[in-house]
N, C-alpha and C positions, 0 to 999 in steps of 0.2 A: 504493499500500498504506499502511495506516495505522499508527501509531506503535505501538499495542498488538500488531499482528501482527508487526512487528520484533522487539519485546522478546520476544513468546511465540516465535517461530522461533530465537532466538539464546539458547542455555543460560547462557552466561556472563554475558550482559547481564542476564536474569533473576535470575540467582544474586546478582550484586552488587548490584541493586536490592531484593531480598526482604532481603539482609543489611543494607543500610542502613535500610530499614524497621525492622526487628527492632531494631536498635541505636538509632534515634531513639525508638522506643516505651520501649525499657529506660530510657534516660537520662531520658525525661521522666516516667515512671511509679515509677522506683526510685531512681536516683541523685541526682537533683535534690532530691527530698524529704529524703532521708538527710542532706543538708547543711545543711537549714534550721534555724533556732534551736528552733523550736518541736517538732522530733524529739527533743531532747536536754533534757528538762525536768529541774530540780531542785526538790526539797522545799524549803518555806520555811525548816524548821529543820536543813536539812542543811549541815554545815559539812566542809571539809576535815580530813582526819585530823591530829592533833597529831603531832608528832615522834615520840612514845612509840607512840603507835597505829600509825602507819606502820610502825614497827620490828616492833610486834607482828604487823601483818598479813604483814609479810616472814617472820616465824617461822612463822607460821600455814601460809603457802604453802610454805616449805622443808620442813616436817614432814610435809606432805602431809594436812593435817587435812580437806580439801575432797575427798578420796577417800572418806571416810565421812560427812561431814556436808555438808548442803546450806546455803545462805543465801537460799533463796527460798521463799516461802509460796505455794503454788499456789492459783488460784481454785476450790478444792473445797471444798465446806460443811464436811467433817471438818478440813480444816486451817485454815480461817478461824475455825472455834469453838476450835481448840485454841491457834493461834499469834496470832490477831487477822487484822487486813486484809491482804488478798493483796497481794504485792510488786508495786511500780510501778517503771516504768524510772528515774524521778527519785532513787530510792534509792540508785543505783548510779553516780551521776555522776562520783565520785572514785574508783572502783574501776578500776584498771588492774593487771593484767587482771582480769577477772570471777572471783569465786572462788565461784560459784554451787554447784557441785558436781551430782552427778546419782545417787549413790547414797546411801540413808538407811540405812547400818549404825546410825549415831548419829542422835540427835535433829536436827531442822533447828535452826540457831544464827540465823536471820533475825532474831529478836526478844529475844535473850538478854540484851542489853545492861539494866543495872539490875536484871534478875531476882533475882540473887543477889549477896550481898556479896563484896567483893574477896576476903576470906579463904576461902571457899567455893571460889572458883576456884583459888585457891593450893593448898587441899588436895586439890581434885579432880583437878588436873593431877599433882600428887605421887603419888596413888594413887587411880585411878578405882574401884577394886574395893571401896575402903573405903565408898563411896558406893552403888555398884551391883555387887554381887557377880558377876553374870553378864556383866558388860562386858568386851569383849574390846580396849577400848582401851589402848595401852600407857601406861606410866608415863613422865612427864616431868620427874621430880624433877631431872635433870641440867641443866634450863635455869636453875636458881637458881644454878649455877656458873657461867654464860657471861656475861660481861660484854658490854653494847653496845660497838660500835666507832662511835663519834658521826661520824668522818669517812666511813666507808662508808655510813652513813644519809644523811648530807648528800649525798653522791654520787648515792644513789638517789633522794632528794627532788628534786635538781636535774633529773635525767633525766626525772620525772614531772611536772616543772613545779610542784611545791608552793613555795609561798613562806614560807620559814622564817627566822627571824632567829637570830643568833649566840648569842643568850642561849638560845633553845629547844634548839639544837644542845648547848650547854653543860650544859644541864639533864640531858642523857642520861648523863652521866659518873656512874659509879657503879651506874647501873641495870642489871639483868640481862634475860636475854631472857624470864624468867617475868614480870618486871614488864610488859614490853612486851607479851607474849600476854595478860596478864589486862586490861590497858588497850584492847587491842584487842575483846576479848570484851564489855567494858563498854559499848563504843560501838555495838555492832551492834543496829540497828533503834530507835536511840532517837531518830531524826528522824521516825518514824511516830508519829502520834498514836495514844495507846491507847484 
């Protein structure tokens, strides 16, 4: 009796060999490439978030801004015409977790950095309806009253592996959550050539 007859007549052996074949195929075609450096590109102009920007990202995440705003330009003609080049994986090398969002109640923010001056963002966060009367975005004026906690931000930076100096952490003293959120808005999409 040949080997293939033994395998075909024994369902346990067949199941084990089939499972091993599928696992080997999965590892070779999916898992191995995921850990290769070329699967994790970075844009040339991309820099890690500053301490203030990372604090602003934390505020953005805590307030749930990504529930209504996306940070990805899809490769659709209308979006590319409106926002610029579609989003690439290398733009998000320092985003942990990703805050891409999926619902576009508000506009996409992937390329908002540098589009408006800081003062515009401050006033918009204080009262969005003053700029867009139909907006259902809540007012975030209370963020001007909340001071940043440098020790908490430093702990978050260490957890994410961001290398900050004591001077950068000290510079956060006296800054508010509104300052941080505006700094985060101003960096979004700036690594992409316009």
